[in-house]
DRENZABA-330725 format. One record per residue (C-alpha): chain; residue in three letters; x, y negated, z negated; residue number from 1. Coordinates in pm, whole numbers, plus 32768, in hexadecimal, padded with zeros to 4 digits. Example, Ala and Ser with C-alpha at 12.3 -4.5 7.8 and 13.67 -1.06 7.14 Angstrom:
  numi  dodren     u     v     w  vexlo
     A     ALA  84CE  81C2  7CF4      1
     A     SER  8557  806A  7D36      2
END
This chain:
  numi  dodren     u     v     w  vexlo
     A     MET  8000  8000  7FFF      1
     A     GLU  8119  7F0F  7FAA      2
     A     GLN  81BC  7F3E  80FE      3
     A     ASN  8075  7EF7  81B7      4
     A     GLN  8044  7DB0  80FB      5
     A     SER  81A9  7D4B  814F      6
     A     GLU  816F  7D95  82BF      7
     A     MET  802E  7CCC  82BB      8
     A     VAL  80E1  7BA1  8226      9
     A     LYS  81EE  7BB3  8333     10
     A     MET  80E7  7BC6  8442     11
     A     HIS  8032  7A9A  83B4     12
     A     MET  8171  79CD  839A     13
     A     ASN  81C7  7A0F  8507     14
     A     LYS  8078  798C  857A     15
     A     GLU  808C  7834  861B     16
     A     ILE  7FD3  7726  855C     17
     A     ILE  7F17  7641  8647     18
     A     PRO  7EB5  74ED  85BA     19
     A     LYS  7D3F  74C1  85A2     20
     A     VAL  7D34  7353  860C     21
     A     LYS  7D91  72E3  876C     22
     A     VAL  7DE8  717A  87BE     23
     A     CYS  7DDA  7125  8931     24
     A     PHE  7E83  6FEA  89AD     25
     A     ASP  7EB7  6F22  8AEA     26
     A     ALA  7F56  6DD5  8B44     27
     A     ALA  7F21  6CC4  8C46     28
     A     TYR  8033  6BCF  8CA6     29
     A     ASP  8030  6A88  8D68     30
     A     ASN  810B  6953  8D63     31
     A     ARG  81C0  699A  8C18     32
     A     LYS  8078  69EE  8B68     33
     A     SER  7FEF  6B43  8B11     34
     A     ALA  7EC4  6BE6  8A6E     35
     A     SER  7ECB  6D2E  89B1     36
     A     GLY  7D8C  6DFA  8999     37
     A     LEU  7D67  6F12  8898     38
     A     VAL  7C56  700E  884A     39
     A     ALA  7C64  710C  872C     40
     A     TRP  7BA1  7252  8745     41
     A     GLY  7B59  734E  862F     42
     A     PRO  7B73  74CB  862C     43
     A     ARG  7A25  74F8  86DC     44
     A     ASP  7A6C  73E2  87D5     45
     A     GLU  799E  72EC  870A     46
     A     PHE  79F3  717C  8726     47
     A     LEU  7AB4  70FA  85F9     48
     A     ALA  7B47  6FA7  8655     49
     A     SER  7BAF  6EC2  876E     50
     A     LYS  7C98  6D99  877E     51
     A     VAL  7D0D  6C9D  8881     52
     A     ILE  7E4C  6BD5  884F     53
     A     LEU  7EC2  6AB2  8926     54
     A     HIS  803A  6A76  8941     55
     A     THR  80F6  6947  89C8     56
     A     ASN  825D  6922  8A42     57
     A     VAL  8269  6A8D  8AB4     58
     A     PRO  839D  6AB6  8B8F     59
     A     SER  832D  6BDC  8C6A     60
     A     PRO  8227  6CE9  8CAE     61
     A     PHE  8311  6DD6  8BF7     62
     A     ALA  82FD  6CFF  8ABD     63
     A     ALA  8181  6CE4  8ADF     64
     A     GLU  815C  6E5F  8AE4     65
     A     ALA  8251  6E82  89C2     66
     A     TYR  8189  6D81  88F8     67
     A     ALA  804B  6E49  893C     68
     A     GLY  80F1  6F89  88C0     69
     A     LEU  816A  6ED6  8788     70
     A     GLU  800E  6E4D  8747     71
     A     ALA  7F82  6FB0  8760     72
     A     VAL  806E  701E  864B     73
     A     LYS  8016  6EEB  857B     74
     A     LEU  7EA0  6F34  85A2     75
     A     GLY  7ED5  7095  851F     76
     A     ARG  7F94  700D  83F3     77
     A     LEU  7E84  6F07  83B6     78
     A     MET  7D84  7022  83AF     79
     A     GLY  7E56  70CF  82A3     80
     A     LEU  7EBA  71F2  8381     81
     A     SER  8006  72A5  835C     82
     A     GLU  7FE2  7362  84A6     83
     A     ILE  7F3C  72FD  85EC     84
     A     HIS  7F42  7370  8755     85
     A     ILE  7F9F  7248  8830     86
     A     LYS  7F30  7250  899A     87
     A     GLY  7F7F  7147  8A9E     88
     A     ASP  801D  70FF  8BEB     89
     A     LEU  818C  7114  8B95     90
     A     ARG  8200  7122  8CFE     91
     A     THR  8286  6FBC  8CF6     92
     A     ILE  834B  6FFB  8BB9     93
     A     ILE  83D7  7147  8C35     94
     A     GLU  8440  70B7  8D88     95
     A     LYS  84EA  6F8D  8CE2     96
     A     CYS  85A4  7071  8BF3     97
     A     LYS  8619  714A  8D16     98
     A     LYS  8699  701B  8DD7     99
     A     THR  874C  6F93  8CA4    100
     A     LYS  87EE  70E7  8C66    101
     A     GLU  8860  7103  8DD2    102
     A     ASN  88FF  6FA9  8DC3    103
     A     ASP  89CF  6FFB  8C89    104
END
């Protein structure tokens, strides 16, 4: 019996824990201004929160998308969550990071 309980604990510990709250984000950029839009969804895809943030003096679309990602993290913290699933269009950030790495 003791061995079976030990095996069950190991199996449970190997199971991936998926955060129950998802924060989706997107950004818009134009003429050094950006807007970040966020929506938080619960475990059964129920609406929890939304937020729109306007930014000024934003140097690039890359920075606008990065700000939106940061705001998604901040929203999760504001909601008192220690874990969240963040979902957004990170293509701009990834491409910029690739170009920067290639130029080093």
